[in-house]
Structure formats: structure tokens, C-alpha cells
VOBA-1610 file (N, C-alpha, C; in pm, whole numbers, padded with zeros to 5 digits, always signed):
BEGIN
Met+07621+06079+07699Met+07693+05995+07792Met+07830+06059+07823Leu+07870+06056+07948Leu+07997+06115+07988Leu+08113+06024+07953Pro+08228+06081+07913Pro+08347+05998+07893Pro+08385+05929+08024Ala+08451+05815+08013Ala+08484+05733+08130Ala+08564+05811+08234Glu+08651+05899+08191Glu+08733+05971+08287Glu+08658+06083+08360Asn+08538+06114+08316Asn+08458+06219+08379Asn+08341+06163+08458Trp+08356+06048+08516Trp+08245+05984+08588Trp+08221+06047+08724Gln+08322+06110+08783Gln+08303+06171+08916Gln+08248+06311+08904Asn+08154+06341+08992Asn+08094+06474+08996Asn+08048+06502+09138Asp+07978+06611+09160Asp+07932+06646+09295Asp+07843+06537+09354Asp+07760+06475+09270Asp+07670+06372+09321Asp+07745+06245+09362Thr+07843+06204+09281Thr+07920+06085+09321Thr+08002+06116+09445Asp+08057+06235+09454Asp+08132+06273+09574Asp+08043+06270+09697Ala+07919+06320+09685Ala+07825+06318+09797Ala+07789+06174+09837Leu+07776+06088+09738Leu+07749+05947+09767Leu+07863+05885+09845Phe+07986+05908+09802Phe+08102+05850+09871Phe+08115+05905+10013Glu+08085+06033+10031Glu+08086+06091+10165Glu+07983+06023+10254Ala+07866+05997+10199Ala+07761+05930+10277Ala+07806+05789+10317Ile+07870+05718+10226Ile+07918+05584+10256Ile+08025+05588+10365Leu+08112+05687+10359Leu+08222+05696+10456Leu+08177+05729+10597Val+08058+05786+10615Val+08012+05817+10750Val+07945+05697+10818Leu+07917+05592+10743Leu+07856+05473+10802Leu+07960+05399+10885Glu+07922+05360+11005Glu+08019+05302+11098Glu+08006+05152+11117Glu+07890+05097+11094Glu+07865+04956+11121Glu+07815+04886+10995Arg+07839+04756+10989Arg+07793+04677+10874Arg+07641+04689+10858Asp+07567+04686+10969Asp+07421+04698+10962Asp+07378+04831+10902Glu+07450+04937+10935Glu+07420+05069+10877Glu+07445+05067+10726Ala+07556+05007+10686Ala+07588+04998+10543Ala+07484+04915+10471Ala+07444+04803+10533Ala+07343+04717+10471Ala+07212+04794+10451Ala+07169+04866+10552Ala+07045+04943+10542Ala+07056+05052+10435Phe+07169+05122+10432Phe+07189+05229+10334Phe+07185+05173+10192Phe+07262+05066+10168Phe+07267+05011+10034Phe+07134+04947+09993Arg+07061+04891+10088Arg+06931+04833+10054Arg+06833+04942+10015Asp+06841+05058+10082Asp+06756+05171+10043Asp+06800+05230+09909Leu+06928+05232+09884Leu+06983+05294+09764Leu+06965+05210+09639Cys+06982+05079+09652Cys+06990+04990+09535Cys+06872+04895+09528Thr+06846+04848+09407Thr+06751+04740+09392Thr+06819+04610+09437Arg+06738+04509+09463Arg+06796+04379+09502Arg+06890+04329+09393Arg+06851+04345+09268Arg+06935+04298+09156Arg+07069+04372+09154Glu+07066+04503+09175Glu+07192+04580+09178Glu+07283+04531+09290Leu+07224+04505+09407Leu+07303+04453+09519Leu+07361+04316+09486Glu+07280+04231+09424Glu+07328+04098+09385Glu+07443+04108+09287Glu+07431+04197+09188Glu+07536+04213+09088Glu+07665+04266+09150Met+07654+04365+09238Met+07775+04418+09303Met+07839+04312+09392Ser+07756+04237+09464Ser+07808+04131+09550Ser+07877+04024+09468Gln+07818+03988+09354Gln+07880+03890+09266Gln+08015+03940+09216Arg+08021+04064+09176Arg+08148+04120+09126Arg+08255+04116+09235Trp+08216+04150+09357Trp+08313+04147+09467Trp+08357+04003+09495Ala+08265+03909+09481Ala+08301+03767+09496Ala+08402+03727+09390Val+08382+03772+09267Val+08476+03743+09159Val+08614+03800+09191Val+08619+03923+09239Val+08746+03985+09276Val+08819+03899+09379Arg+08747+03858+09482Arg+08810+03778+09589Arg+08859+03644+09536Leu+08782+03582+09448Leu+08823+03453+09392Leu+08941+03468+09296Leu+08943+03575+09218Leu+09060+03603+09133Leu+09184+03623+09219Asp+09167+03696+09327Asp+09279+03721+09419Asp+09331+03591+09480Gln+09244+03493+09496Gln+09284+03363+09549Gln+09349+03274+09444Gly+09347+03319+09317Gly+09414+03245+09211Gly+09328+03143+09138Leu+09197+03147+09158Leu+09110+03053+09088Leu+09105+03085+08939Thr+09079+02983+08859Thr+09066+03002+08714Thr+08931+03064+08682Tyr+08921+03121+08563Tyr+08794+03179+08519Tyr+08684+03075+08521Arg+08715+02954+08477Arg+08614+02847+08474Arg+08565+02815+08616Glu+08658+02803+08711Glu+08618+02775+08850Glu+08531+02887+08906Ile+08570+03011+08876Ile+08493+03126+08925Ile+08354+03127+08863Ala+08346+03101+08733Ala+08217+03098+08664Ala+08127+02991+08725Glu+08184+02874+08753Glu+08105+02766+08813Glu+08055+02803+08952Arg+08139+02868+09031Arg+08101+02905+09168Arg+08002+03019+09175Thr+08017+03115+09085Thr+07938+03238+09096Thr+07826+03251+08995Gly+07835+03180+08884Gly+07738+03197+08777Gly+07767+03317+08688Val+07878+03385+08711Val+07917+03501+08632Val+07984+03451+08504Ser+07956+03515+08392Ser+08015+03473+08264Ser+08165+03499+08263Thr+08236+03420+08184Thr+08381+03441+08173Thr+08413+03577+08110Thr+08323+03629+08029Thr+08343+03763+07972Thr+08344+03867+08083Thr+08249+03858+08175Thr+08243+03952+08287Thr+08362+03933+08379Ile+08401+03809+08402Ile+08519+03781+08486Ile+08643+03844+08424Thr+08656+03834+08293Thr+08769+03896+08223Thr+08770+04047+08245Arg+08653+04109+08234Arg+08643+04254+08255Arg+08681+04292+08397Ile+08631+04216+08493Ile+08662+04244+08633Ile+08812+04228+08657Asn+08870+04125+08598Asn+09014+04103+08615Asn+09096+04217+08555Gln+09050+04272+08445Gln+09120+04387+08385Gln+09120+04505+08483Trp+09007+04531+08549Trp+09001+04639+08647Trp+09085+04607+08769Leu+09086+04479+08809Leu+09168+04437+08923Leu+09315+04460+08894Arg+09356+04428+08774Arg+09498+04437+08738Arg+09541+04575+08689His+09453+04644+08618His+09493+04769+08552His+09399+04885+08579Gly+09316+04874+08682Gly+09220+04980+08713Gly+09282+05088+08798Thr+09202+05149+08879Thr+09247+05261+08961Thr+09303+05218+09096Gly+09300+05088+09124Gly+09355+05037+09249Gly+09254+05020+09360Gly+09128+05047+09331Gly+09025+05036+09432Gly+09005+04894+09483Tyr+09001+04799+09392Tyr+08986+04659+09433Tyr+09104+04617+09520Arg+09225+04646+09476Arg+09345+04606+09550Arg+09349+04668+09689Arg+09316+04796+09696Arg+09318+04865+09825Arg+09219+04803+09922Ala+09100+04771+09874Ala+09000+04708+09960Ala+09046+04569+10005Leu+09103+04492+09914Leu+09154+04359+09951Leu+09263+04370+10057Glu+09355+04464+10038Glu+09466+04482+10133Glu+09414+04526+10269Arg+09322+04619+10272Arg+09269+04667+10401Arg+09193+04557+10474Leu+09122+04475+10400Leu+09052+04362+10464Leu+09152+04262+10521Arg+09261+04240+10450Arg+09367+04151+10503Arg+09427+04207+10630Glu+09448+04338+10632Glu+09505+04403+10752Glu+09415+04387+10873Arg+09285+04386+10852Arg+09190+04373+10964Arg+09189+04234+11024Arg+09232+04136+10949Arg+09229+03997+10997Arg+09344+03968+11087
//
């Protein structure tokens, strides 16, 4: 298993490049549906929902009730939101700018 700091490689870079060339939501939906299982898509969507709800200031209990995600997972997501690489924050900010 690779150490956490060595997660990026040529294959992950190629994946990110492929994502960046998609121009429409429908294109992204088709790409991710081909790439991921339904369960993987559900899990990623749930995590993104947790991020948005944390950003809105909801409590872990409220988020767990709304999403069905365990408070342990919510805690982990919040750690990445607060102390991660900034990916969640950047996406939230860019979405706010579009509105």
C-alpha cells in the first residue's frame, strides 16, 4: 500500500485531465457512470452532501439524520474539510461564485 502522501501518480493525473476536459454536466454524469459503480457514485455523492451540510453549519446529528452517514464518517469528512488539502473549500467557493 502506498503512503498517503504518494497517492498521486501518472494514472491519477490522467484521470484528473480526463475530468477537466468534460464541459457539460451530462458529459460528467456519463463519464462517472462508466467509471464508477452505482455504490461508489452514491458514496461520493453522500460525502459531498456531508461537506455542503457541514459548510451550512448543521450538527453531526442533523447531518447523520439527513444523509444516513455515520457520525464517524462525518467526523472524518470534517477533518478533511478543515485540515485537508483545500479541495473541498475550493469547490465550495467556486460554486458560490457561479451563483
